[in-house]
MIBABA-272817 format. One line per field, with one value per residue (C-alpha): residue number from 0; x, y, z; residue in three letters. Coordinates in Angstrom, 2 decimals. Layout:
BEGIN
num: (NUM	...);
east: (X	...);
north: (Y	...);
up: (Z	...);
residuo: (ALA	...);
This chain:
BEGIN
num: (0	1	2	3	4	5	6	7	8	9	10	11	12	13	14	15	16	17	18	19	20	21	22	23	24	25	26	27	28	29	30	31	32	33	34	35	36	37	38	39	40	41	42	43	44	45	46	47	48	49	50	51	52	53	54	55	56	57	58	59	60	61	62	63	64	65	66	67	68	69	70	71	72	73	74	75	76	77	78	79	80	81	82	83	84	85	86	87	88	89	90	91	92	93	94	95	96	97	98	99	100	101	102	103	104	105	106	107	108	109	110	111	112	113	114	115	116	117	118	119	120	121	122	123	124	125	126	127	128	129	130	131	132	133	134	135	136	137	138	139	140	141	142	143	144	145	146	147	148	149	150	151	152	153	154	155	156	157	158	159	160	161	162	163	164	165	166	167	168	169	170	171	172	173	174	175	176	177	178	179	180	181	182	183	184	185	186	187	188	189	190	191	192	193	194	195	196	197	198	199	200	201	202	203	204	205	206	207	208	209	210	211	212	213	214	215	216	217	218	219	220	221	222	223	224	225	226	227	228	229	230	231	232	233	234	235	236	237	238	239	240	241	242	243	244	245	246	247	248	249	250	251	252	253	254	255	256	257	258	259	260	261	262	263	264	265	266	267	268	269	270	271	272	273	274	275	276	277	278	279	280	281	282	283	284	285	286);
east: (-36.28	-37.33	-35.04	-35.81	-34.52	-31.42	-30.34	-28.93	-29.08	-27.41	-28.97	-26.82	-25.84	-24.43	-22.33	-20.17	-16.51	-14.03	-14.43	-17.88	-16.53	-19.23	-18.62	-20.48	-21.37	-23.45	-25.56	-26.63	-28.90	-31.41	-31.04	-31.22	-28.56	-25.07	-23.14	-20.05	-18.19	-15.82	-12.88	-11.14	-7.46	-5.70	-6.87	-9.92	-13.59	-16.50	-17.29	-14.37	-16.75	-19.89	-20.00	-19.08	-21.57	-24.42	-23.69	-23.36	-26.43	-28.43	-27.32	-28.84	-25.91	-26.02	-23.06	-21.82	-19.07	-17.52	-15.72	-12.77	-12.30	-10.79	-11.99	-14.98	-18.03	-16.80	-15.71	-12.09	-10.48	-10.39	-7.39	-5.67	-5.88	-5.45	-3.45	-3.94	-5.35	-7.90	-9.10	-9.37	-11.60	-13.72	-14.26	-15.15	-17.71	-19.18	-19.59	-21.37	-23.81	-24.48	-25.30	-24.25	-21.12	-19.39	-17.02	-14.58	-13.02	-10.13	-7.90	-4.40	-4.92	-8.37	-6.92	-4.40	-7.24	-9.29	-6.40	-5.44	-9.11	-9.36	-6.95	-8.61	-11.34	-14.58	-12.79	-14.82	-17.52	-15.35	-16.40	-14.07	-11.43	-10.55	-7.23	-7.05	-3.42	-1.97	0.12	2.11	5.32	4.49	7.18	8.83	9.26	5.59	4.45	6.74	5.21	1.69	2.68	4.48	1.35	-0.85	1.55	1.49	-0.90	-1.75	-2.07	-4.90	-5.60	-6.69	-9.12	-10.49	-8.29	-5.21	-6.32	-6.95	-3.41	-2.04	-4.02	-2.94	0.70	0.25	-1.61	-0.04	-1.49	-4.99	-6.18	-6.81	-10.60	-11.97	-14.78	-13.30	-16.60	-15.97	-13.26	-15.94	-16.43	-12.88	-12.47	-14.07	-14.05	-12.71	-11.57	-11.67	-9.45	-10.02	-8.69	-8.61	-11.49	-9.41	-7.51	-3.82	-3.02	-3.70	-0.04	1.13	0.96	2.85	5.88	4.87	7.88	7.64	9.13	6.51	3.66	4.97	5.22	1.65	0.26	2.18	0.98	-2.61	-2.14	-0.68	-3.85	-6.25	-8.62	-11.44	-11.60	-9.14	-8.87	-5.90	-6.58	-3.41	-3.03	-0.42	1.04	1.13	4.29	3.02	2.38	4.87	4.43	7.02	5.11	1.91	3.69	5.17	1.69	0.33	3.09	2.02	-1.68	-1.71	-5.49	-5.62	-6.83	-5.12	-6.72	-4.46	-5.97	-4.01	-3.62	-4.47	-2.06	-2.36	-5.85	-7.06	-10.78	-10.88	-8.52	-10.72	-13.93	-15.72	-12.96	-12.63	-16.37	-16.65	-13.80	-15.31	-18.82	-17.58	-15.57	-18.42	-20.83	-18.30	-18.03	-21.75	-21.76);
north: (16.42	15.52	14.27	17.42	19.62	17.43	18.38	21.68	21.54	18.55	16.06	15.47	11.84	10.18	7.14	4.75	4.04	1.63	1.20	2.79	6.29	8.69	10.23	13.20	13.45	15.54	13.88	15.62	14.39	11.55	8.46	6.22	8.08	6.76	6.91	9.11	9.34	12.25	12.13	15.41	16.02	16.42	19.44	19.93	19.05	17.78	21.39	21.31	19.47	21.60	23.21	19.98	18.01	20.40	20.38	16.60	16.11	18.39	16.26	13.14	11.67	10.65	12.43	11.74	14.02	12.58	14.23	11.97	10.99	13.87	16.41	18.72	17.40	13.82	12.47	12.80	9.43	9.00	6.70	9.06	6.35	8.11	5.38	4.92	1.39	2.66	5.29	2.52	0.52	3.64	3.95	0.29	0.50	3.70	2.04	-0.90	1.50	3.39	0.10	0.66	0.42	3.79	5.93	7.15	10.59	11.32	14.37	13.93	12.04	10.98	9.70	7.58	6.13	5.39	3.74	1.53	0.61	-0.88	-3.62	-4.20	-6.64	-5.01	-2.86	-4.44	-1.91	0.73	0.70	3.48	5.74	9.41	10.54	14.30	15.44	12.35	9.55	6.65	8.70	12.32	14.98	14.94	18.73	19.31	16.75	18.33	21.75	20.38	18.69	21.82	23.90	21.35	21.36	25.14	27.32	24.79	27.84	29.13	32.59	35.89	36.52	35.25	37.81	36.24	32.79	34.15	35.55	32.10	30.46	33.15	32.56	28.80	29.22	32.24	31.19	32.08	35.66	36.33	36.51	39.80	37.95	35.65	34.12	31.07	30.07	29.42	26.00	25.08	26.92	26.73	29.35	28.26	30.40	33.57	32.18	30.40	26.88	24.65	22.20	19.06	17.06	18.08	14.62	13.41	14.21	11.85	8.87	10.52	8.59	5.83	4.95	6.60	3.57	1.28	3.61	3.87	0.08	-0.35	2.21	0.80	-2.70	-1.47	0.50	-2.50	-4.47	-1.87	-3.05	-0.55	2.75	5.31	9.05	11.10	14.84	16.90	20.59	21.81	24.12	21.38	20.89	17.49	15.74	16.56	15.76	13.01	11.63	11.51	9.73	7.19	6.49	5.97	3.47	1.62	1.89	2.02	2.33	5.39	8.60	11.90	15.34	18.31	21.58	24.64	27.28	24.79	23.68	20.85	22.04	21.43	21.13	24.50	26.26	25.64	24.03	24.23	22.39	19.85	19.16	18.82	16.28	14.20	14.29	13.18	10.37	9.12	9.07	7.21	4.44	3.75	3.42);
up: (-4.73	-8.27	-11.00	-12.99	-10.18	-9.86	-13.36	-12.15	-8.35	-6.72	-4.38	-1.28	-0.74	2.36	1.55	3.55	3.06	4.58	8.33	8.17	7.56	6.31	2.89	1.42	-2.26	-4.64	-7.32	-10.52	-13.25	-13.64	-11.47	-14.55	-16.55	-17.29	-14.00	-13.81	-10.47	-9.90	-7.47	-6.63	-6.00	-2.66	-0.69	-2.92	-2.45	-4.52	-5.40	-7.85	-10.18	-9.67	-13.12	-14.89	-12.81	-13.59	-17.32	-17.57	-15.39	-17.66	-20.61	-19.04	-17.13	-13.48	-11.93	-8.39	-7.08	-3.93	-1.04	-0.26	3.38	5.32	2.75	2.48	4.30	4.52	7.89	8.92	9.59	13.38	13.00	10.51	7.85	4.52	2.83	-0.88	-0.52	2.02	-0.45	-3.04	-0.68	-0.14	-3.88	-4.35	-1.53	-2.98	-6.37	-4.70	-3.03	-6.25	-7.90	-11.50	-13.64	-13.56	-15.54	-12.88	-13.39	-11.05	-10.75	-9.35	-6.05	-7.24	-10.49	-8.62	-6.55	-9.66	-11.48	-8.53	-7.99	-11.48	-10.37	-6.98	-6.06	-7.14	-9.70	-12.48	-11.57	-13.28	-16.92	-18.09	-16.56	-16.98	-15.51	-15.05	-15.12	-13.49	-14.95	-13.54	-13.59	-12.71	-12.58	-9.12	-8.96	-9.75	-7.18	-4.58	-5.26	-4.69	-1.43	-0.26	-0.78	1.01	3.94	4.34	6.34	9.02	11.28	9.10	7.69	9.18	6.34	3.04	1.29	2.84	1.70	-1.82	-1.87	-1.01	-3.82	-6.29	-5.39	-5.89	-9.21	-10.91	-14.28	-13.04	-12.49	-8.83	-8.33	-7.06	-5.27	-2.63	-1.47	-3.69	-1.21	1.38	-0.24	0.76	4.06	7.48	10.26	13.61	16.51	14.47	11.70	8.38	7.80	4.75	4.96	4.88	7.47	7.53	8.85	5.30	4.60	7.34	4.99	2.15	3.29	0.90	-1.19	-4.58	-6.31	-4.76	-5.77	-9.34	-9.54	-8.26	-10.70	-13.66	-12.81	-12.71	-15.93	-17.70	-16.90	-18.28	-20.99	-20.33	-22.24	-20.83	-21.35	-20.17	-19.84	-19.59	-18.93	-21.39	-18.73	-16.11	-14.08	-12.86	-16.19	-18.92	-22.61	-22.13	-19.14	-21.17	-24.02	-21.61	-20.25	-23.74	-24.45	-21.31	-22.23	-26.06	-26.32	-24.03	-25.64	-24.89	-24.71	-24.02	-22.83	-23.84	-21.14	-18.38	-15.70	-13.15	-12.18	-15.72	-14.92	-13.19	-15.58	-18.64	-17.46	-20.81	-22.68	-19.89	-19.69	-23.47	-23.51	-20.68	-22.16	-25.57	-23.99	-21.78	-24.70	-26.86	-24.27	-24.65	-28.44);
residuo: (UNK	UNK	UNK	UNK	UNK	UNK	UNK	UNK	UNK	UNK	UNK	UNK	UNK	UNK	UNK	UNK	UNK	UNK	UNK	UNK	UNK	UNK	UNK	UNK	UNK	UNK	UNK	UNK	UNK	UNK	UNK	UNK	UNK	UNK	UNK	UNK	UNK	UNK	UNK	UNK	UNK	UNK	UNK	UNK	UNK	UNK	UNK	UNK	UNK	UNK	UNK	UNK	UNK	UNK	UNK	UNK	UNK	UNK	UNK	UNK	UNK	UNK	UNK	UNK	UNK	UNK	UNK	UNK	UNK	UNK	UNK	UNK	UNK	UNK	UNK	UNK	UNK	UNK	UNK	UNK	UNK	UNK	UNK	UNK	UNK	UNK	UNK	UNK	UNK	UNK	UNK	UNK	UNK	UNK	UNK	UNK	UNK	UNK	UNK	UNK	UNK	UNK	UNK	UNK	UNK	UNK	UNK	UNK	UNK	UNK	UNK	UNK	UNK	UNK	UNK	UNK	UNK	UNK	UNK	UNK	UNK	UNK	UNK	UNK	UNK	UNK	UNK	UNK	UNK	UNK	UNK	UNK	UNK	UNK	UNK	UNK	UNK	UNK	UNK	UNK	UNK	UNK	UNK	UNK	UNK	UNK	UNK	UNK	UNK	UNK	UNK	UNK	UNK	UNK	UNK	UNK	UNK	UNK	UNK	UNK	UNK	UNK	UNK	UNK	UNK	UNK	UNK	UNK	UNK	UNK	UNK	UNK	UNK	UNK	UNK	UNK	UNK	UNK	UNK	UNK	UNK	UNK	UNK	UNK	UNK	UNK	UNK	UNK	UNK	UNK	UNK	UNK	UNK	UNK	UNK	UNK	UNK	UNK	UNK	UNK	UNK	UNK	UNK	UNK	UNK	UNK	UNK	UNK	UNK	UNK	UNK	UNK	UNK	UNK	UNK	UNK	UNK	UNK	UNK	UNK	UNK	UNK	UNK	UNK	UNK	UNK	UNK	UNK	UNK	UNK	UNK	UNK	UNK	UNK	UNK	UNK	UNK	UNK	UNK	UNK	UNK	UNK	UNK	UNK	UNK	UNK	UNK	UNK	UNK	UNK	UNK	UNK	UNK	UNK	UNK	UNK	UNK	UNK	UNK	UNK	UNK	UNK	UNK	UNK	UNK	UNK	UNK	UNK	UNK	UNK	UNK	UNK	UNK	UNK	UNK	UNK	UNK	UNK	UNK	UNK	UNK	UNK	UNK	UNK	UNK	UNK	UNK);
């Protein structure tokens, strides 16, 4: 597939993570463009970034949107290893294979991975960091709501309509789509039912002590010298205005963009505003 075609339609990549696990990714844009790696949130897939990836690719950037282990078309961990440090090793190995310094854009779980990776061996490959609605001290109630949703519906759904109802209940700020076929990117049919396309065993390692995770993230944040952008949905229940301010005190050079009308899923809630903010930031890091 030619670079010109890649501007709008992605090229499928197969990459290797820790322990040899196979990771799926989509690549948009020219191979010699500035590299931007996108990491989705828990329970999502690389398709969360499709519109942003196509737009940034068309502008000349090389965009790689990764399916995290256990998500989308990436391999599920046979040993159920979804620990945060394992995901960090996955990212470092992916950056080695892509072979260029990268701006890492991470939403929620992906943002935590990106932040922790900056302090890990090999983290110098991260030239700039975008955190999408995640900070070192997120709101406990908002985090609990996300985990509760991810833990539901292990028995699957009778239909796409039923799955759409579940998403609408979880994200009441978004209008329920009339066309449910978009959910096919996040669901798989099995035994006559529809299941989320991620490994439910991912939640098995959420017993990590919150205090330890906060300490690790704050240590990594305190070491940041690369450009940092924090994107916050103004209706988010995970990152409050106070949480964003606390992060900026910890990382004084971090820039903040707040998207009105957006909640925790900021990129999907207002994709145009999100993409504009990321594009402007990426270009500024190359000046």
